[in-house]
N, C-alpha and C positions, 0 to 999 in steps of 0.2 A: 173236722180238719186240721191236723196238726199243725203248730207255730213250726215253721224250718230254723236249724239252728247252721249255723257254721264256724267252728271252733279256728282260730289263727295261733300258733303257738310252736316254735322249733322242737320244743323238748315231744319226743315222735309219741314213746311212752307215757304221760303224761295225758296227752293230748287223745289217744286210745284208748285209756282209762276213762279220760271224760268222757269220751262217747259213748263207751260203755254204759254208763251214769245214765244220762241224758236221755239215753233209746228207751230207758225203763221209766223215763215219766211219762204219765197217759198224756200229755198234750203238746211235746214238742219231740221230735226227732230233727238228729243232727244228719245233715243230709253231703255233708263235707270238710276235708280240715285242709289247710292251708299250714305252711312251714313260718313263713310272715308275711308282710304287707307287698312284698312287688308278687308274691307267689300269688298271693289271692286276687290281685290286680291280673295278673296273668289267668286265672280262673274266669275271670268275668268278662276280659276279651275273648274269650275261647268258651264264650258262650255257657257257661255254667250257670245253674240258678243261682237267681240272686234272693239269699236269705231274710227272714222277719228281723231274724239276732244275730250278733255276732256274740262271739263269746271272745275278748279281745287279751292276749300276753303283751307285757311294756316289753321286754329282755330280751329282742330278738336280734341276726344280725341281718344286710344287707337295709332290711326298713324296718323298723322297729314299731311299737304300742303307738305314741306320740304322732310320729310321723304318719302311720296309717288310719288313725283314728279322724286324725283332719284331713285326709283325702278323704275317707267318707263320708265327710261330714259334707262337703266341696260337690261331692257328685253322686253318692247315693244317699241325701238328708230323713229320707224313711226310715233305714235303716236303723234298728236298734242295738247299740253298742252298749257292752257291758268288759269293764275292765275287770278283768281277772290274772291275779299277778302274785306274786312274792312281796312287790315292793309298797308298802301304806304307810312310806313316809309324805308332808304333808306338800311335800314341793311334787310329789309322782300324782298325788289327787287331785292336786289340784291344775295341775298341765293338763292331764286327762280328759277333764270335766272342759275345761277351755277349751279345748281341742274339741269337743263334741261329745266325749263318753256322758252316758247315760244312769251309767250304775257302774259301782266300783265295788267290786269284791276280792278277798285273799283265797290264794288256793288252798289252805287248812280250815275253808268253813265246809260244814257238815253238809253233805246229800241232801237231806233235806230244807235247810238251808239254803241250798242251791237253787233249786224249786221252787220254794216260796218267792226267793228274789228273782227268778228269772221270769215265773209269776206275775210279779207284782212289774216287772219290767214291759211286759206285751201290755198289759191291760192298761195300767196308768202310765205307762213312758216315761218312767223312770224308777229306780231304787238305789238309794244310799243306807247302809247299814248306821246304827249310832256314831259312831267312831269317827266314819266317813263325813256324819251331817258335822260331827261337831269341828273336822276343819273346816267345813266349807263356814263356819261362823263364823270361827276366827277368822279365819285367812281370805277368803273367798270376796265379802263385802268389802273389802279393804282396797280395790284397783280394780270391780268388774264396773266397764261402763254400757249404759243402757243404750241400745239405737239410738241416734240423734233425731231421727224421722217418729220416736213415739215423743207424744206430748202428756205426758203425765202431770195433773194438777196437783199440788198440795194437799186437797184433799182425798184423792186416789193413793197419795205417798203413805196420805197417814193409815186409811184402809189397807194397805199392803201390810204395813207395820203389823197388823194386828191378824194378817191370816198364820202367821204361824206358829199363833196359842191355840188353848186350847177355848177360848172363849167362841159361844153362840154368838151367830150375827145378831141377836137382838142384844146379846150383853157388848159385843163392838160397837153399837146404834149409842147405849149407853154412854159408852166411852168417850165416842165422836160425837156425844150430845146432837144426834139427828133420830128422824123413824127407823124403822129395820127396811122400811122400802127404800128409803134414800140409801142405808150399805145396799142395799141389794143391786141398785143401780149401780154402783162404784165397782159390784162383783162383773156385771155383765159390763158396765162400760172399757172395763179391762179385760174382760176373758176375747171382746171384739178386738180391740187395740192388740194385743198379746199372741192372740188365735189359741187360744186355753178354752177346757171345757169345766175345769174342776176348780177348790179351792187346795187343792193339794198342787195343782200345777203354779198357783200361784203365790202359792207358799214357796215354793223351787225358785219361780222368779225372785219371790221377794232376798230371799237367802243369796243367791246368786249376785243379784246389784245394787246389794248394798243396803235395802227396803228396811232390812228385819234387824 
């Protein structure tokens, strides 16, 4: 079964062109287009189908992408939101991610890159291209805050630092002067606490919250 996508963009020609591109992707289909965040909310209220993924522009009248992704995080947290914009500045990237976006792409992205990005978003729960990851590394860790109710030990913090590297678990164990089994226990404990499933998820959490 194909994953469903909704495009939110006030430029109708761009949205329709994007819809045509995505409908040629094997695993995805666009079910409708909304002109801005308010239009999307109205469609939801009128019982339009809730999609798996939303491709969201930032600069829109009435209700922009920043407001829309925040509303989606609060009301439909299971929807994976990919920002798709002409804006690639640090402020826009950081604000969209903080507000709940799980991915970020520029509109000049090649269709094949778009397909791969949507697949990554669908399968892994997030997608940030290299240029966006650099922005996250250099900015987000400075002021991101871990939820107060998460009790992360010093050793778990140390482990999180290594999750963003290419080190194997055995190599991480060597760095931490412990056994690979102990490192695996740190991984499992953190996955339980943070409700994550993979090392990639832990790495993204580490980047977002200043552990790496």
